[in-house]
LOGU-202727 format. One record per atom (N, C-alpha, C): x, y, z; atom name; residue in one letter; residue number from 1. Coordinates in nm, 4 decimals, padded with zeros to 6 digits. Example, Ala and Ser with C-alpha at 12.3 -4.5 7.8 and 13.67 -1.06 7.14 Angstrom:
<atoms>
[[01.3190, -00.5690, 00.7800], "N", "a", 1]
[[01.2300, -00.4500, 00.7800], "CA", "a", 1]
[[01.3200, -00.3300, 00.7800], "C", "a", 1]
[[01.2850, -00.2250, 00.7080], "N", "s", 2]
[[01.3670, -00.1060, 00.7140], "CA", "s", 2]
[[01.2900, 00.0030, 00.7870], "C", "s", 2]
</atoms>
This chain:
<atoms>
[[01.5331, -00.5659, 00.2473], "N", "m", 1]
[[01.4072, -00.5859, 00.3174], "CA", "m", 1]
[[01.3100, -00.4773, 00.2734], "C", "m", 1]
[[01.1871, -00.5181, 00.2467], "N", "n", 2]
[[01.0841, -00.4247, 00.2042], "CA", "n", 2]
[[00.9712, -00.4265, 00.3071], "C", "n", 2]
[[00.9438, -00.3104, 00.3649], "N", "i", 3]
[[00.8401, -00.2984, 00.4678], "CA", "i", 3]
[[00.7311, -00.2063, 00.4157], "C", "i", 3]
[[00.6081, -00.2561, 00.4171], "N", "l", 4]
[[00.4929, -00.1754, 00.3761], "CA", "l", 4]
[[00.4048, -00.1505, 00.4977], "C", "l", 4]
[[00.3564, -00.0282, 00.5087], "N", "i", 5]
[[00.2599, 00.0071, 00.6119], "CA", "i", 5]
[[00.1295, 00.0345, 00.5384], "C", "i", 5]
[[00.0310, -00.0502, 00.5634], "N", "l", 6]
[[-00.0977, -00.0369, 00.4964], "CA", "l", 6]
[[-00.1940, 00.0395, 00.5845], "C", "l", 6]
[[-00.2487, 00.1481, 00.5303], "N", "g", 7]
[[-00.3441, 00.2272, 00.6062], "CA", "g", 7]
[[-00.3850, 00.3499, 00.5287], "C", "g", 7]
[[-00.4978, 00.4047, 00.5639], "N", "t", 8]
[[-00.5551, 00.5152, 00.4880], "CA", "t", 8]
[[-00.5070, 00.6529, 00.5330], "C", "t", 8]
[[-00.4150, 00.6586, 00.6251], "N", "g", 9]
[[-00.3609, 00.7875, 00.6681], "CA", "g", 9]
[[-00.4115, 00.8344, 00.8033], "C", "g", 9]
[[-00.4733, 00.7461, 00.8778], "N", "c", 10]
[[-00.5236, 00.7836, 01.0108], "CA", "c", 10]
[[-00.4068, 00.8004, 01.1087], "C", "c", 10]
[[-00.4366, 00.8487, 01.2260], "N", "a", 11]
[[-00.3326, 00.8719, 01.3270], "CA", "a", 11]
[[-00.2623, 00.7422, 01.3659], "C", "a", 11]
[[-00.3361, 00.6315, 01.3729], "N", "r", 12]
[[-00.2750, 00.5029, 01.4086], "CA", "r", 12]
[[-00.1772, 00.4562, 01.2996], "C", "r", 12]
[[-00.2124, 00.4831, 01.1759], "N", "c", 13]
[[-00.1235, 00.4449, 01.0648], "CA", "c", 13]
[[00.0048, 00.5276, 01.0683], "C", "c", 13]
[[-00.0086, 00.6558, 01.0976], "N", "k", 14]
[[00.1087, 00.7426, 01.1070], "CA", "k", 14]
[[00.1956, 00.7021, 01.2253], "C", "k", 14]
[[00.1326, 00.6639, 01.3363], "N", "a", 15]
[[00.2081, 00.6188, 01.4536], "CA", "a", 15]
[[00.2848, 00.4908, 01.4212], "C", "a", 15]
[[00.2235, 00.4013, 01.3447], "N", "t", 16]
[[00.2896, 00.2776, 01.3034], "CA", "t", 16]
[[00.4118, 00.3091, 01.2183], "C", "t", 16]
[[00.3965, 00.4013, 01.1256], "N", "q", 17]
[[00.5087, 00.4402, 01.0402], "CA", "q", 17]
[[00.6218, 00.4997, 01.1237], "C", "q", 17]
[[00.5884, 00.5827, 01.2203], "N", "d", 18]
[[00.6902, 00.6439, 01.3070], "CA", "d", 18]
[[00.7677, 00.5378, 01.3848], "C", "d", 18]
[[00.6963, 00.4399, 01.4406], "N", "v", 19]
[[00.7606, 00.3330, 01.5177], "CA", "v", 19]
[[00.8553, 00.2532, 01.4277], "C", "v", 19]
[[00.8081, 00.2170, 01.3102], "N", "i", 20]
[[00.8901, 00.1358, 01.2195], "CA", "i", 20]
[[01.0142, 00.2120, 01.1744], "C", "i", 20]
[[00.9970, 00.3365, 01.1345], "N", "e", 21]
[[01.1129, 00.4151, 01.0888], "CA", "e", 21]
[[01.2149, 00.4327, 01.2013], "C", "e", 21]
[[01.1677, 00.4531, 01.3226], "N", "k", 22]
[[01.2578, 00.4687, 01.4374], "CA", "k", 22]
[[01.3393, 00.3407, 01.4599], "C", "k", 22]
[[01.2731, 00.2245, 01.4568], "N", "v", 23]
[[01.3413, 00.0978, 01.4823], "CA", "v", 23]
[[01.4367, 00.0633, 01.3681], "C", "v", 23]
[[01.3969, 00.0891, 01.2445], "N", "v", 24]
[[01.4850, 00.0633, 01.1291], "CA", "v", 24]
[[01.6125, 00.1468, 01.1425], "C", "v", 24]
[[01.5959, 00.2728, 01.1811], "N", "k", 25]
[[01.7124, 00.3604, 01.1992], "CA", "k", 25]
[[01.7977, 00.3131, 01.3171], "C", "k", 25]
[[01.7315, 00.2780, 01.4273], "N", "e", 26]
[[01.8005, 00.2322, 01.5484], "CA", "e", 26]
[[01.8838, 00.1068, 01.5207], "C", "e", 26]
[[01.8288, 00.0136, 01.4426], "N", "l", 27]
[[01.8981, -00.1108, 01.4112], "CA", "l", 27]
[[01.9916, -00.0982, 01.2906], "C", "l", 27]
[[01.9904, 00.0211, 01.2303], "N", "n", 28]
[[02.0748, 00.0492, 01.1137], "CA", "n", 28]
[[02.0532, -00.0549, 01.0030], "C", "n", 28]
[[01.9264, -00.0805, 00.9728], "N", "l", 29]
[[01.8908, -00.1802, 00.8721], "CA", "l", 29]
[[01.8850, -00.1197, 00.7330], "C", "l", 29]
[[01.9174, -00.2004, 00.6355], "N", "n", 30]
[[01.9015, -00.1621, 00.4960], "CA", "n", 30]
[[01.7622, -00.2070, 00.4544], "C", "n", 30]
[[01.6635, -00.1213, 00.4763], "N", "a", 31]
[[01.5245, -00.1571, 00.4492], "CA", "a", 31]
[[01.4528, -00.0384, 00.3870], "C", "a", 31]
[[01.3639, -00.0686, 00.2937], "N", "s", 32]
[[01.2785, 00.0371, 00.2398], "CA", "s", 32]
[[01.1463, 00.0332, 00.3154], "C", "s", 32]
[[01.1003, 00.1507, 00.3566], "N", "v", 33]
[[00.9742, 00.1625, 00.4292], "CA", "v", 33]
[[00.8807, 00.2446, 00.3419], "C", "v", 33]
[[00.7673, 00.1858, 00.3085], "N", "e", 34]
[[00.6732, 00.2522, 00.2182], "CA", "e", 34]
[[00.5345, 00.2524, 00.2791], "C", "e", 34]
[[00.4661, 00.3657, 00.2695], "N", "k", 35]
[[00.3289, 00.3802, 00.3178], "CA", "k", 35]
[[00.2357, 00.3563, 00.2008], "C", "k", 35]
[[00.1405, 00.2656, 00.2157], "N", "v", 36]
[[00.0427, 00.2351, 00.1116], "CA", "v", 36]
[[-00.0939, 00.2828, 00.1600], "C", "v", 36]
[[-00.1487, 00.3848, 00.0922], "N", "e", 37]
[[-00.2771, 00.4414, 00.1331], "CA", "e", 37]
[[-00.3887, 00.4110, 00.0344], "C", "e", 37]
[[-00.3538, 00.3637, -00.0837], "N", "e", 38]
[[-00.4527, 00.3330, -00.1879], "CA", "e", 38]
[[-00.5340, 00.2099, -00.1470], "C", "e", 38]
[[-00.6645, 00.2261, -00.1325], "N", "l", 39]
[[-00.7514, 00.1197, -00.0838], "CA", "l", 39]
[[-00.7449, -00.0056, -00.1713], "C", "l", 39]
[[-00.7353, 00.0115, -00.3022], "N", "s", 40]
[[-00.7288, -00.1055, -00.3907], "CA", "s", 40]
[[-00.6009, -00.1863, -00.3668], "C", "s", 40]
[[-00.4919, -00.1198, -00.3314], "N", "e", 41]
[[-00.3666, -00.1892, -00.2999], "CA", "e", 41]
[[-00.3754, -00.2586, -00.1638], "C", "e", 41]
[[-00.4362, -00.1919, -00.0671], "N", "i", 42]
[[-00.4525, -00.2491, 00.0666], "CA", "i", 42]
[[-00.5374, -00.3762, 00.0591], "C", "i", 42]
[[-00.6413, -00.3748, -00.0232], "N", "m", 43]
[[-00.7328, -00.4889, -00.0359], "CA", "m", 43]
[[-00.6618, -00.6139, -00.0886], "C", "m", 43]
[[-00.5539, -00.5977, -00.1612], "N", "k", 44]
[[-00.4790, -00.7116, -00.2156], "CA", "k", 44]
[[-00.4200, -00.7992, -00.1050], "C", "k", 44]
[[-00.4054, -00.7452, 00.0147], "N", "y", 45]
[[-00.3440, -00.8188, 00.1258], "CA", "y", 45]
[[-00.4457, -00.8881, 00.2153], "C", "y", 45]
[[-00.5742, -00.8809, 00.1795], "N", "d", 46]
[[-00.6788, -00.9531, 00.2505], "CA", "d", 46]
[[-00.6790, -00.9242, 00.4011], "C", "d", 46]
[[-00.6759, -00.7958, 00.4345], "N", "i", 47]
[[-00.6844, -00.7560, 00.5753], "CA", "i", 47]
[[-00.8152, -00.6812, 00.5976], "C", "i", 47]
[[-00.8663, -00.6880, 00.7175], "N", "l", 48]
[[-00.9918, -00.6210, 00.7491], "CA", "l", 48]
[[-00.9728, -00.4970, 00.8344], "C", "l", 48]
[[-00.8562, -00.4849, 00.8992], "N", "a", 49]
[[-00.8318, -00.3711, 00.9880], "CA", "a", 49]
[[-00.6930, -00.3149, 00.9622], "C", "a", 49]
[[-00.6856, -00.1824, 00.9656], "N", "t", 50]
[[-00.5563, -00.1159, 00.9518], "CA", "t", 50]
[[-00.5227, -00.0500, 01.0843], "C", "t", 50]
[[-00.3991, -00.0182, 01.1090], "N", "p", 51]
[[-00.2849, -00.0352, 01.0203], "CA", "p", 51]
[[-00.2403, -00.1818, 01.0132], "C", "p", 51]
[[-00.1698, -00.2102, 00.9053], "N", "a", 52]
[[-00.1104, -00.3424, 00.8892], "CA", "a", 52]
[[00.0344, -00.3246, 00.8460], "C", "a", 52]
[[00.1179, -00.4203, 00.8841], "N", "v", 53]
[[00.2594, -00.4166, 00.8484], "CA", "v", 53]
[[00.2898, -00.5404, 00.7658], "C", "v", 53]
[[00.3483, -00.5178, 00.6479], "N", "v", 54]
[[00.3850, -00.6260, 00.5572], "CA", "v", 54]
[[00.5363, -00.6230, 00.5425], "C", "v", 54]
[[00.6011, -00.7347, 00.5702], "N", "i", 55]
[[00.7462, -00.7437, 00.5570], "CA", "i", 55]
[[00.7778, -00.8472, 00.4500], "C", "i", 55]
[[00.8459, -00.8006, 00.3459], "N", "d", 56]
[[00.8821, -00.8862, 00.2324], "CA", "d", 56]
[[00.7630, -00.9668, 00.1811], "C", "d", 56]
[[00.6482, -00.8992, 00.1678], "N", "g", 57]
[[00.5304, -00.9604, 00.1084], "CA", "g", 57]
[[00.4418, -01.0402, 00.2016], "C", "g", 57]
[[00.4785, -01.0509, 00.3304], "N", "v", 58]
[[00.4010, -01.1294, 00.4268], "CA", "v", 58]
[[00.3416, -01.0367, 00.5333], "C", "v", 58]
[[00.2096, -01.0450, 00.5539], "N", "v", 59]
[[00.1441, -00.9640, 00.6566], "CA", "v", 59]
[[00.1877, -01.0152, 00.7933], "C", "v", 59]
[[00.2476, -00.9259, 00.8722], "N", "k", 60]
[[00.2993, -00.9639, 01.0044], "CA", "k", 60]
[[00.2139, -00.9089, 01.1185], "C", "k", 60]
[[00.1569, -00.7898, 01.0981], "N", "i", 61]
[[00.0762, -00.7252, 01.2021], "CA", "i", 61]
[[-00.0442, -00.6637, 01.1329], "C", "i", 61]
[[-00.1607, -00.6765, 01.1964], "N", "k", 62]
[[-00.2781, -00.6096, 01.1411], "CA", "k", 62]
[[-00.3708, -00.5625, 01.2513], "C", "k", 62]
[[-00.4283, -00.4454, 01.2297], "N", "g", 63]
[[-00.5297, -00.3925, 01.3192], "CA", "g", 63]
[[-00.4818, -00.3266, 01.4460], "C", "g", 63]
[[-00.3504, -00.3016, 01.4571], "N", "k", 64]
[[-00.3028, -00.2348, 01.5790], "CA", "k", 64]
[[-00.1707, -00.1636, 01.5505], "C", "k", 64]
[[-00.1391, -00.0700, 01.6390], "N", "v", 65]
[[-00.0094, -00.0022, 01.6318], "CA", "v", 65]
[[00.0907, -00.0895, 01.7068], "C", "v", 65]
[[00.1954, -00.1345, 01.6378], "N", "p", 66]
[[00.2927, -00.2212, 01.7042], "CA", "p", 66]
[[00.3819, -00.1423, 01.7995], "C", "p", 66]
[[00.4337, -00.2117, 01.8985], "N", "t", 67]
[[00.5298, -00.1498, 01.9893], "CA", "t", 67]
[[00.6683, -00.1580, 01.9253], "C", "t", 67]
[[00.7610, -00.0738, 01.9688], "N", "p", 68]
[[00.8980, -00.0854, 01.9175], "CA", "p", 68]
[[00.9550, -00.2255, 01.9398], "C", "p", 68]
[[00.9245, -00.2891, 02.0541], "N", "a", 69]
[[00.9750, -00.4235, 02.0824], "CA", "a", 69]
[[00.9224, -00.5248, 01.9805], "C", "a", 69]
[[00.7959, -00.5135, 01.9436], "N", "e", 70]
[[00.7396, -00.6053, 01.8434], "CA", "e", 70]
[[00.8102, -00.5890, 01.7092], "C", "e", 70]
[[00.8360, -00.4653, 01.6708], "N", "i", 71]
[[00.9023, -00.4396, 01.5426], "CA", "i", 71]
[[01.0471, -00.4896, 01.5486], "C", "i", 71]
[[01.1168, -00.4650, 01.6581], "N", "r", 72]
[[01.2544, -00.5154, 01.6728], "CA", "r", 72]
[[01.2587, -00.6665, 01.6538], "C", "r", 72]
[[01.1643, -00.7363, 01.7159], "N", "e", 73]
[[01.1590, -00.8826, 01.7068], "CA", "e", 73]
[[01.1357, -00.9282, 01.5630], "C", "e", 73]
[[01.0469, -00.8607, 01.4925], "N", "l", 74]
[[01.0166, -00.8974, 01.3541], "CA", "l", 74]
[[01.1338, -00.8696, 01.2600], "C", "l", 74]
[[01.2107, -00.7670, 01.2895], "N", "l", 75]
[[01.3180, -00.7263, 01.1989], "CA", "l", 75]
[[01.4531, -00.7878, 01.2306], "C", "l", 75]
[[01.4660, -00.8543, 01.3471], "N", "s", 76]
[[01.5966, -00.9113, 01.3776], "CA", "s", 76]
[[01.6043, -01.0594, 01.3503], "C", "s", 76]
</atoms>
């Protein structure tokens, strides 16, 4: 599983990364978590608001910090 966190490095983007890493560890998943801060890369996903979460190439969340429950649901 490949998880991308799209965002320019703001506090909300960092909070999103923290939530995702915590849930991945909690669920003991074999997943790579990568932070994408390059604007040209973020633009490829056709989103207007960050943070955004992309799982295996599909945008799942955009414009908000997800809750741990939302991430658990997406990853299980």
